[in-house]
GULODREN-529240 format. One record per residue (C-alpha): residue number from 0; y, x, z. Coordinates in pm, 1 decimal. Layout:
# GULODREN-529240
NUM Y X Z
...
//
This chain:
# GULODREN-529240
0 -3105.6 -13489.4 4386.6
1 -3399.7 -13682.8 4245.7
2 -3423.2 -14038.8 4378.2
3 -3764.3 -14123.2 4524.8
4 -3800.9 -14455.3 4706.5
5 -4176.4 -14459.1 4777.1
6 -4415.7 -14207.4 4929.0
7 -4767.6 -14216.2 5072.6
8 -4836.1 -13961.3 5343.8
9 -5082.6 -13882.0 5622.0
10 -4934.9 -13832.9 5969.5
11 -5105.7 -13704.2 6280.9
12 -5015.3 -13636.1 6641.0
13 -5127.1 -13319.1 6820.7
14 -5454.9 -13277.8 7005.0
15 -5433.8 -13243.1 7380.5
16 -5539.6 -12920.0 7549.6
17 -5868.1 -12902.3 7738.7
18 -5875.5 -12872.6 8115.5
19 -5980.1 -12532.2 8253.8
20 -6280.2 -12437.9 8470.2
21 -6171.0 -12150.2 8693.1
22 -6231.8 -12022.2 9046.5
23 -5996.3 -11820.2 9258.7
24 -6159.3 -11485.6 9329.4
25 -5928.9 -11242.6 9508.1
26 -6002.0 -10965.2 9751.4
27 -5896.9 -11050.9 10104.9
28 -5883.5 -11424.8 10019.6
29 -6202.6 -11552.7 10177.5
30 -6143.8 -11915.1 10092.2
31 -6101.3 -11924.1 9716.7
32 -6207.0 -12225.2 9518.8
33 -6154.9 -12412.8 9194.8
34 -5810.7 -12355.7 9046.9
35 -5846.8 -12461.0 8681.8
36 -5523.1 -12601.5 8538.5
37 -5470.7 -12909.1 8321.6
38 -5436.0 -12903.3 7945.5
39 -5105.6 -12984.9 7783.2
40 -5040.4 -13313.7 7606.4
41 -5033.1 -13312.0 7226.6
42 -4703.4 -13369.9 7048.9
43 -4605.1 -13714.2 6921.2
44 -4541.8 -13790.0 6553.5
45 -4202.4 -13961.2 6540.6
46 -3995.3 -14116.0 6258.9
47 -3616.6 -14105.5 6284.5
48 -3368.1 -14295.8 6065.9
49 -3115.2 -14041.9 5936.7
50 -2799.6 -14179.4 5765.2
51 -2746.4 -13848.8 5582.4
52 -3067.9 -13893.9 5381.8
53 -3077.5 -14100.2 5062.1
54 -3424.1 -14033.7 4920.7
55 -3788.0 -13984.8 5022.5
56 -3814.2 -13678.2 4801.0
57 -3929.9 -13453.9 5089.3
58 -4242.1 -13666.2 5132.3
59 -4319.1 -13680.7 4761.1
60 -4434.7 -13319.0 4761.5
61 -4559.3 -13265.1 5117.5
62 -4816.6 -13530.7 5203.2
63 -4964.5 -13417.8 5538.1
64 -4766.1 -13386.5 5859.7
65 -4909.3 -13295.7 6200.7
66 -4745.8 -13250.5 6539.4
67 -4825.2 -12945.6 6754.3
68 -5141.4 -12935.4 6967.0
69 -5121.8 -12900.1 7344.4
70 -5238.7 -12570.9 7496.1
71 -5548.8 -12535.4 7712.4
72 -5512.1 -12509.4 8090.2
73 -5559.8 -12174.7 8265.4
74 -5661.9 -12037.2 8604.5
75 -5432.9 -12020.8 8905.9
76 -5360.4 -12389.7 8854.9
77 -5156.1 -12318.2 8542.8
78 -5114.0 -12616.5 8313.1
79 -5115.0 -12569.5 7938.7
80 -4796.0 -12606.3 7739.6
81 -4736.5 -12951.1 7588.8
82 -4724.0 -12976.4 7210.2
83 -4382.6 -13016.2 7044.2
84 -4312.3 -13356.6 6891.5
85 -4280.1 -13361.6 6513.1
86 -3980.3 -13571.3 6406.1
87 -3988.4 -13687.4 6043.6
88 -3644.0 -13795.8 5925.1
89 -3624.2 -14080.3 5675.5
90 -3330.8 -14264.1 5514.7
91 -3190.3 -14566.2 5691.9
92 -3358.8 -14867.7 5535.1
93 -3707.3 -14713.9 5516.1
94 -4001.5 -14941.4 5595.7
95 -4323.0 -14784.1 5725.3
96 -4649.4 -14958.8 5628.8
97 -5002.1 -14879.5 5743.9
98 -5286.4 -14835.7 5494.9
99 -5356.1 -15212.3 5504.1
100 -4998.7 -15295.1 5405.4
101 -4893.6 -15414.3 5751.5
102 -4534.2 -15329.9 5845.1
103 -4527.4 -15086.8 6136.8
104 -4150.6 -15056.7 6159.7
105 -3831.2 -15123.2 5965.2
106 -3597.4 -14826.4 6016.3
107 -3283.2 -15030.7 5961.0
108 -3047.8 -14862.3 6210.4
109 -2911.3 -14508.6 6212.0
110 -3073.4 -14299.7 6485.2
111 -3364.4 -14539.7 6531.9
112 -3684.7 -14372.3 6655.9
113 -4044.9 -14485.8 6611.1
114 -4350.6 -14313.3 6759.7
115 -4612.3 -14354.9 6486.8
116 -4885.0 -14147.5 6655.4
117 -4900.3 -14064.0 7026.0
118 -5017.4 -13717.3 7120.4
119 -5364.5 -13667.3 7271.5
120 -5368.5 -13651.7 7649.9
121 -5438.7 -13322.1 7822.6
122 -5771.7 -13266.0 7996.3
123 -5789.2 -13223.6 8376.2
124 -5883.2 -12889.3 8527.8
125 -6164.9 -12848.4 8781.3
126 -5910.7 -12819.6 9066.3
127 -5901.9 -13202.4 9069.4
128 -6273.7 -13244.1 9129.2
129 -6321.0 -13044.8 9453.9
130 -6458.5 -13266.6 9728.2
131 -6608.8 -13191.7 10069.5
132 -6954.9 -13239.2 9926.3
133 -6872.3 -13067.1 9596.4
134 -6665.6 -12761.8 9672.6
135 -6730.6 -12570.4 9351.8
136 -6709.5 -12812.7 9058.2
137 -6803.5 -12629.2 8741.7
138 -6664.7 -12881.9 8498.1
139 -6332.1 -13008.6 8363.5
140 -6243.3 -13302.7 8138.1
141 -6186.8 -13259.0 7766.4
142 -5861.9 -13342.9 7595.0
143 -5780.3 -13668.2 7420.7
144 -5797.8 -13661.3 7040.1
145 -5503.9 -13674.1 6804.8
146 -5424.6 -13997.3 6619.2
147 -5412.9 -13980.2 6241.0
148 -5279.3 -14249.9 6010.1
149 -5224.3 -14294.4 5639.2
150 -4885.1 -14459.5 5594.4
151 -4668.8 -14567.8 5304.0
152 -4291.9 -14526.0 5314.0
153 -4077.2 -14763.9 5113.7
154 -3700.0 -14733.8 5093.4
155 -3487.6 -15043.1 5050.0
156 -3122.4 -14951.5 5013.2
157 -2877.2 -15095.6 5261.4
158 -2587.7 -15246.3 5067.5
159 -2363.5 -15544.8 5138.8
160 -2355.8 -15662.3 4777.6
161 -2567.5 -15595.5 4468.9
162 -2456.2 -15584.8 4104.1
163 -2727.9 -15728.8 3881.1
164 -2763.4 -15816.1 3515.1
165 -2930.8 -15725.0 3189.1
166 -2908.9 -15364.9 3063.5
167 -2558.2 -15277.9 2937.1
168 -2397.5 -15568.7 3121.6
169 -2131.9 -15330.2 3254.0
170 -2262.3 -15275.9 3608.3
171 -2208.1 -14898.7 3617.4
172 -1859.3 -14930.8 3470.1
173 -1782.9 -15194.9 3730.2
174 -1895.3 -14989.1 4030.0
175 -1697.9 -14691.8 3898.6
176 -1391.6 -14915.2 3866.1
177 -1398.5 -15074.1 4212.0
178 -1526.3 -14779.3 4415.2
179 -1536.1 -14399.5 4419.7
180 -1886.9 -14394.2 4271.6
181 -1954.1 -14182.6 3962.4
182 -2235.5 -14374.2 3796.7
183 -2345.3 -14267.5 3448.0
184 -2203.6 -14484.4 3169.7
185 -2326.9 -14485.1 2808.1
186 -2361.4 -14726.3 2515.8
187 -2740.5 -14757.3 2530.0
188 -2973.8 -14965.8 2750.3
189 -3117.9 -14838.9 3078.7
190 -2841.9 -14584.2 3134.2
191 -2888.5 -14648.1 3507.1
192 -3234.4 -14535.9 3618.3
193 -3167.1 -14528.6 3992.5
194 -2953.8 -14753.1 4215.7
195 -2602.2 -14623.5 4273.9
196 -2406.2 -14693.0 4590.9
197 -2029.5 -14720.7 4609.3
198 -1790.5 -14785.0 4899.9
199 -1521.1 -15041.7 4818.6
200 -1205.2 -15024.5 5030.0
201 -992.3 -15337.1 5057.6
202 -716.0 -15341.8 5315.2
203 -854.8 -15199.8 5639.2
204 -1207.8 -15317.9 5559.2
205 -1477.2 -15171.0 5341.1
206 -1815.3 -15273.4 5206.0
207 -2100.4 -15109.4 5016.4
208 -2190.0 -15215.7 4663.0
209 -2516.9 -15123.2 4490.3
210 -2538.3 -15095.8 4111.2
211 -2895.0 -15198.8 4028.9
212 -3072.7 -15076.9 3714.0
213 -3083.8 -15336.1 3435.5
214 -3340.8 -15612.5 3462.2
215 -3530.4 -15757.7 3168.3
216 -3767.3 -16048.2 3121.3
217 -4088.1 -15980.9 3313.6
218 -3923.1 -15744.3 3562.9
219 -4078.6 -15927.3 3858.5
220 -4420.1 -15844.1 3713.3
221 -4330.4 -15479.4 3665.9
222 -4191.1 -15482.2 3310.0
223 -3920.5 -15222.3 3252.6
224 -3800.4 -15088.3 3585.8
225 -3954.1 -15399.8 3744.4
226 -4003.7 -15458.3 4113.5
227 -3929.2 -15092.3 4180.7
228 -3561.8 -15187.7 4198.4
229 -3567.6 -15563.1 4256.4
230 -3660.3 -15489.9 4618.3
231 -3332.6 -15301.8 4667.2
232 -3154.5 -15637.3 4627.8
233 -3342.6 -15784.5 4923.8
234 -3114.0 -15646.3 5196.1
235 -2785.2 -15744.1 5029.3
236 -2581.7 -16034.8 5162.3
237 -2480.6 -16151.8 4815.2
238 -2519.3 -16076.1 4444.5
239 -2270.4 -16037.7 4160.9
240 -2443.0 -16140.3 3836.8
241 -2274.7 -15960.1 3547.1
242 -2309.9 -16105.5 3196.5
243 -2179.2 -15932.3 2882.3
244 -1996.2 -16195.4 2674.4
245 -1925.5 -15952.4 2388.1
246 -2284.4 -15874.2 2292.5
247 -2332.7 -16167.2 2054.6
248 -2628.8 -16311.4 2247.3
249 -2622.7 -16645.5 2428.1
250 -2464.3 -16565.5 2769.5
251 -2628.5 -16864.6 2938.2
252 -2973.5 -16749.0 2826.4
253 -2891.2 -16395.4 2942.2
254 -2796.5 -16537.5 3282.7
255 -3118.5 -16741.0 3305.0
256 -3341.3 -16441.2 3220.2
257 -3220.1 -16246.3 3523.6
258 -3209.2 -16555.0 3744.7
259 -3573.3 -16631.6 3663.3
260 -3673.2 -16277.9 3760.1
261 -3502.6 -16317.9 4098.1
262 -3691.7 -16642.9 4153.0
263 -4021.8 -16483.7 4047.3
264 -3970.1 -16188.0 4280.2
265 -3893.5 -16415.4 4573.3
266 -3823.4 -16242.2 4907.7
267 -3514.1 -16461.0 4947.1
268 -3335.0 -16332.3 4635.9
269 -3325.5 -16678.5 4481.2
270 -3125.4 -16816.8 4775.7
271 -2859.3 -16545.4 4807.0
272 -2495.3 -16634.0 4731.2
273 -2411.2 -16546.0 4370.0
274 -2084.8 -16495.7 4183.3
275 -2103.2 -16504.4 3803.4
276 -1897.4 -16231.3 3635.6
277 -1823.9 -16237.6 3262.7
278 -1769.0 -15875.0 3157.3
279 -1605.4 -15701.8 2859.5
280 -1362.5 -15990.6 2801.3
281 -1122.8 -15747.2 2631.0
282 -1352.8 -15733.2 2328.6
283 -1271.3 -15951.9 2024.2
284 -1452.6 -16277.0 1941.6
285 -1589.7 -16334.4 2292.6
286 -1392.9 -16646.7 2384.9
287 -1663.7 -16893.7 2283.5
288 -1929.9 -16711.6 2485.3
289 -1689.9 -16681.5 2777.7
290 -1623.9 -17055.5 2785.1
291 -1996.3 -17136.6 2759.5
292 -2079.4 -16911.2 3055.5
293 -1790.4 -17047.5 3259.7
294 -1901.1 -17407.0 3194.7
295 -2255.6 -17320.9 3304.5
296 -2132.9 -17155.1 3625.1
297 -1904.6 -17445.2 3713.1
298 -2185.3 -17696.1 3648.0
299 -2406.1 -17498.3 3886.0
300 -2135.1 -17481.5 4152.7
301 -2114.7 -17100.3 4129.2
302 -1800.4 -16891.6 4161.3
303 -1686.5 -16746.1 3828.7
304 -1471.4 -16450.0 3726.7
305 -1384.8 -16307.3 3385.6
306 -1307.8 -15934.9 3390.8
307 -1272.4 -15619.7 3191.7
308 -1361.4 -15308.6 3388.7
309 -1213.8 -15096.4 3109.8
310 -864.6 -15248.2 3116.4
311 -865.6 -15377.4 3473.4
312 -817.5 -15740.7 3373.7
313 -935.9 -15975.3 3649.8
314 -1062.1 -15692.7 3873.6
315 -840.4 -15752.6 4177.2
316 -930.4 -16123.3 4222.8
317 -1297.7 -16032.4 4174.4
318 -1284.1 -15761.4 4442.0
319 -1137.2 -16007.2 4692.8
320 -1416.4 -16254.5 4614.3
321 -1678.7 -15981.4 4653.7
322 -1522.5 -15876.6 4983.6
323 -1537.9 -16231.0 5123.9
324 -1905.0 -16255.5 5026.4
325 -2005.0 -15906.0 5138.6
326 -1824.8 -15916.7 5471.5
327 -1937.2 -16266.1 5569.2
328 -2145.2 -16274.6 5886.4
329 -2513.4 -16278.9 5806.7
330 -2707.6 -16584.2 5932.5
331 -2900.0 -16374.5 6182.7
332 -2587.5 -16200.4 6316.0
//
């Protein structure tokens, strides 16, 4: 399934039904009178957070969504049928913005409901307006109008821990190693074009890890895959910063490039707990780079692990560290 994490749509509730003007006219019923029924209420436009959904693809192709209109009232005091609510299901983690960029709701919990547009009220029939001095009212009230809004949907994945790093740092190989995920792995940059989620089981506990597409210098300004995927790190409790020590480039500089992008993006990414992970330590001639990265991490007071996802070296201690970080109580909990 194609991964779509943004969509702009127009949503509308249903119009209410008009009230009815009617008079009871039956043979052998000398005292008839106004008997116009009320119009039905228009349907609401509702968003629902559905844990089975992972993409906003449905809203990428269909842009207009309208709830059902209420039916008009009828004679014999018959009220019109109310319009059916239209429930739009979105992935858990979807944020709904109005056209001015104001957050309407954060759909962060499974089953959460949000009424974006209330249905138009039904009009009142002329039965309500009969008075001793006005026994044959020939009018009814009109229905209330529907509410229409242009909204933007933005999905931010819900993961306990995010794997970040430059392209080809070994993030996809890592998530495949520690979870049941099947992320694409290849020997060229930007193999990962969409975030991948994996469930890591450790003892009787589990946590969700997200493999983020590779970041490059200028990502916070939209270079490469840019802010399109930086925002998926915002909901994580912690970050594992993977650095390839076999590539021949300065590992400390590689670390700083990604760190600077987190700082530039803001949104709290710069203050999240970080563990530094040296990857591909099974490759030859990487010891000098490994020691340089370790010294930098220790000087910064950051946790450090050296691993090889291919051979399994150092994976178990790393998973326990990730579990402690991912399963820690959040400050707002």
